[in-house]
C-alpha positions as CSV (number, residue, x, y, z in Angstrom):
1,M,57.9,132.5,84.3
2,D,57.5,134.2,80.9
3,E,55.5,137.4,80.6
4,M,52.9,137.3,78.0
5,A,52.6,140.1,75.5
6,H,49.4,142.1,75.4
7,L,47.9,144.2,72.7
8,I,47.1,147.6,74.1
9,L,44.6,149.5,72.0
10,A,45.2,153.0,73.4
11,E,48.1,155.5,73.3
12,T,47.7,156.2,77.0
13,T,47.8,153.8,79.9
14,A,47.3,154.0,83.6
15,S,47.3,151.5,86.5
16,V,44.2,150.6,88.5
17,S,45.8,152.4,91.4
18,E,46.3,155.6,89.4
19,L,42.6,155.4,88.3
20,K,41.5,155.0,92.0
21,K,43.6,157.9,93.1
22,N,42.5,160.4,90.4
23,P,39.7,159.1,88.1
24,M,39.1,162.4,86.3
25,G,42.8,163.1,85.9
26,T,43.2,159.6,84.4
27,V,40.5,160.2,81.9
28,A,41.9,163.7,81.1
29,A,45.3,162.1,80.4
30,G,43.8,160.5,77.4
31,E,43.0,163.9,75.9
32,G,39.6,162.7,74.7
33,M,40.7,159.2,73.7
34,P,40.4,155.9,75.6
35,V,42.9,155.1,78.3
36,A,43.9,151.5,78.8
37,I,43.7,150.6,82.5
38,L,46.3,148.0,83.4
39,N,46.2,145.4,86.1
40,R,49.6,143.8,86.7
41,N,50.8,145.2,83.4
42,A,48.0,143.6,81.4
43,P,45.0,145.6,80.0
44,A,42.0,145.1,82.3
45,F,39.6,147.5,80.6
46,Y,39.4,150.8,78.7
47,C,38.3,154.0,80.2
48,V,36.4,155.8,77.4
49,P,35.3,159.4,77.7
50,A,31.6,160.0,77.0
51,K,32.1,161.9,73.7
52,A,34.4,159.1,72.3
53,Y,31.9,156.5,73.4
54,E,29.0,158.4,71.8
55,A,31.0,158.7,68.5
56,L,31.8,155.0,68.7
57,M,28.1,154.1,69.1
58,D,27.1,156.4,66.2
59,R,29.7,154.8,64.0
60,L,28.5,151.3,64.9
61,E,24.9,152.3,64.1
62,D,26.0,153.7,60.7
63,L,27.9,150.5,59.9
64,E,24.8,148.4,60.9
65,L,22.5,150.6,58.8
66,N,24.9,150.4,55.8
67,A,25.0,146.6,56.1
68,L,21.2,146.5,56.1
69,A,21.0,148.8,53.1
70,D,23.5,146.6,51.2
71,V,21.3,143.5,51.9
72,R,18.2,145.3,50.8
73,A,19.8,146.7,47.7
74,G,20.1,143.1,46.4
75,Q,16.4,142.4,46.9
76,R,13.8,142.4,44.1
77,V,11.8,145.7,43.9
78,T,8.1,145.6,43.5
79,R,6.6,148.8,42.1
80,V,3.1,149.9,43.1
81,M,1.0,152.9,42.5
82,L,0.1,155.1,45.5
83,D,-3.6,154.5,44.6
84,E,-3.0,150.7,45.1
85,L,-2.0,151.0,48.7
């Protein structure tokens, strides 16, 4: 049986067993970056520290707001006087 190649998007990996034995040590091994948790040598999920997750969510929000601004930048502008509102 051929083993399939898997893309691992983290510099640090750990097995599910290692995670069970020492969850905080496994997270610490990533030194603030995600740790790929492997099940039978295939990535099952990523263990992401809270600070890294918060930064990721902030970046995602920025990208969404920039995309919205880009869409709105192409819209026609209607000028009104404050007194008209």
